[in-house]
Every structure is written in structure tokens, then in C-alpha cells.
C-alpha positions as CSV (number, residue, x, y, z in Angstrom):
1,X,-18.5,5.3,-0.6
2,X,-14.9,5.5,-1.7
3,X,-12.6,8.5,-1.6
4,X,-9.5,8.7,-3.7
5,X,-6.6,10.1,-1.6
6,X,-3.3,9.2,-3.5
7,X,-1.5,10.8,-0.5
8,X,2.2,10.2,0.4
9,X,2.3,9.2,4.1
10,X,4.7,8.2,6.8
11,X,4.2,4.7,8.2
12,X,5.5,3.0,11.3
13,X,5.7,-0.6,10.4
14,X,7.3,-3.8,11.6
15,X,9.5,-5.6,9.0
16,X,10.1,-9.3,9.8
17,X,12.7,-11.8,8.5
18,X,11.1,-14.8,10.4
19,X,8.0,-15.8,12.2
20,X,7.9,-14.4,15.7
21,X,7.3,-17.1,18.3
22,X,6.6,-14.7,21.3
23,X,3.3,-15.0,23.1
24,X,2.7,-11.3,23.0
25,X,2.4,-10.9,19.2
26,X,-0.7,-9.2,17.9
27,X,-3.5,-9.8,15.5
28,X,-2.4,-13.0,13.9
29,X,-0.2,-11.2,11.3
30,X,3.1,-12.4,12.6
31,X,3.8,-14.5,9.5
32,X,3.7,-11.6,7.1
33,X,7.0,-9.7,6.5
34,X,5.5,-6.1,6.7
35,X,2.9,-5.0,9.2
36,X,1.9,-1.3,9.2
37,X,1.1,0.0,12.7
38,X,0.6,3.7,12.4
39,X,0.0,6.0,9.4
40,X,0.9,9.7,9.7
41,X,-0.8,12.0,7.2
42,X,0.8,15.4,6.1
43,X,-1.7,17.5,8.0
44,X,-0.8,15.7,11.3
45,X,-3.6,13.1,11.6
46,X,-2.2,9.8,12.9
47,X,-4.2,6.7,12.1
48,X,-3.7,3.7,14.4
49,X,-4.0,0.4,12.5
50,X,-6.2,-2.0,14.4
51,X,-6.2,-4.8,11.8
52,X,-4.7,-5.7,8.5
53,X,-7.6,-7.2,6.5
54,X,-5.6,-8.2,3.5
55,X,-2.3,-7.8,1.8
56,X,-0.9,-8.8,-1.5
57,X,2.3,-8.2,-3.5
58,X,2.2,-6.8,-7.1
59,X,5.0,-6.5,-9.6
60,X,5.3,-3.3,-11.6
61,X,8.2,-4.1,-14.0
62,X,11.2,-4.7,-11.8
63,X,9.5,-3.0,-8.8
64,X,7.5,-4.7,-6.1
65,X,4.5,-3.0,-4.5
66,X,2.8,-4.4,-1.4
67,X,-0.9,-3.5,-1.0
68,X,-2.7,-3.5,2.3
69,X,-6.4,-3.2,3.2
70,X,-6.3,-1.8,6.8
71,X,-8.8,-1.0,9.4
72,X,-8.0,1.9,11.7
73,X,-9.5,3.2,14.9
74,X,-13.1,4.4,14.4
75,X,-13.8,1.6,11.9
76,X,-12.2,3.6,9.1
77,X,-10.9,1.5,6.2
78,X,-8.0,2.4,3.9
79,X,-6.0,0.9,0.9
80,X,-2.3,1.5,1.7
81,X,0.5,0.8,-0.8
82,X,4.2,0.3,-0.1
83,X,6.5,0.7,-3.1
84,X,9.8,-1.1,-2.3
85,X,11.8,0.4,-5.1
86,X,11.0,4.0,-4.2
87,X,10.7,3.2,-0.4
88,X,7.5,5.2,-0.4
89,X,4.1,4.7,1.2
90,X,0.9,5.9,-0.5
91,X,-2.6,6.1,1.2
92,X,-4.6,5.3,-1.9
93,X,-8.3,5.2,-0.8
94,X,-10.5,5.6,2.2
95,X,-13.8,3.6,2.0
96,X,-16.8,2.9,4.2
97,X,-16.9,-0.9,3.9
98,X,-13.9,-3.2,3.9
99,X,-15.7,-5.5,1.5
100,X,-14.8,-3.1,-1.4
101,X,-11.3,-4.4,-1.6
102,X,-11.3,-7.9,-0.1
103,X,-11.4,-9.6,-3.4
104,X,-10.1,-7.0,-5.8
105,X,-6.5,-6.3,-6.7
106,X,-5.9,-2.7,-7.8
107,X,-3.3,-1.7,-10.4
108,X,-1.4,1.4,-9.2
109,X,1.1,3.6,-11.0
110,X,3.0,5.9,-8.6
111,X,4.5,9.0,-10.1
112,X,7.1,10.6,-7.8
113,X,9.7,13.2,-8.6
114,X,11.9,12.5,-5.6
115,X,11.1,15.8,-3.9
116,X,9.4,14.7,-0.7
117,X,6.9,17.3,0.5
118,X,7.9,20.0,-1.9
119,X,6.0,21.5,-4.8
120,X,7.2,22.9,-8.0
């Protein structure tokens, strides 16, 4: 089952410029430039990322979006998107089985009015 969320979230992530050679690095993702670690939802729920299953970059005009398929504690799977132009994270989907997105790229159009957390 897949649930559409399209929810703006706060993400604690590691941004890298080079491959980390330290022995204590985690999960084999040290070669990627962005690694999400925690996702905080608006209602206060904090998701701990246990594994990044897949990531891919997608151009939207001049913008770059980076898509992540993440596994969180409790074997919950999410599709998370980082929009580098808007410096914005979107929790796009929650789904039961990580296989849903392993081979599928999703086209996303993010509409954002610049008013973080406010409603008109």
C-alpha cells in the first residue's frame, strides 16, 4: 500500500564534499554527497533513517532535485525529495514495501509559496 504525503519536513542530513575515509562511517553510503539521518514531521514525529535504499538526481528545468528511498525504524519506507533550488525537503510517499520505488523514478513538481508553515 502507498500513502501520498506531500509534506514539508525538516531533515538532519550530512552533506559531503569528498569520500570519508574514517573507519566509523555508517551504512556504506559515504560516497554519496547527501545522506539524510533524521526526518522531523510537522506534528512532532521524528523518523530515524536506518538505511538509504536508493537515491537519484533529477533535473527540473534549472533546478536539481535529489530523490531518496529511505528505510526508517520500524521497517517504514518513505520517498523523500530534496529540492536544491528551494532548499526544501518533501516527504512524498510512505509505502509498505521498498520494492515499489527501487526501479521507478518519479516526476515531482513542488509548489511552494515561500511561507514556511503558514497558511493563507
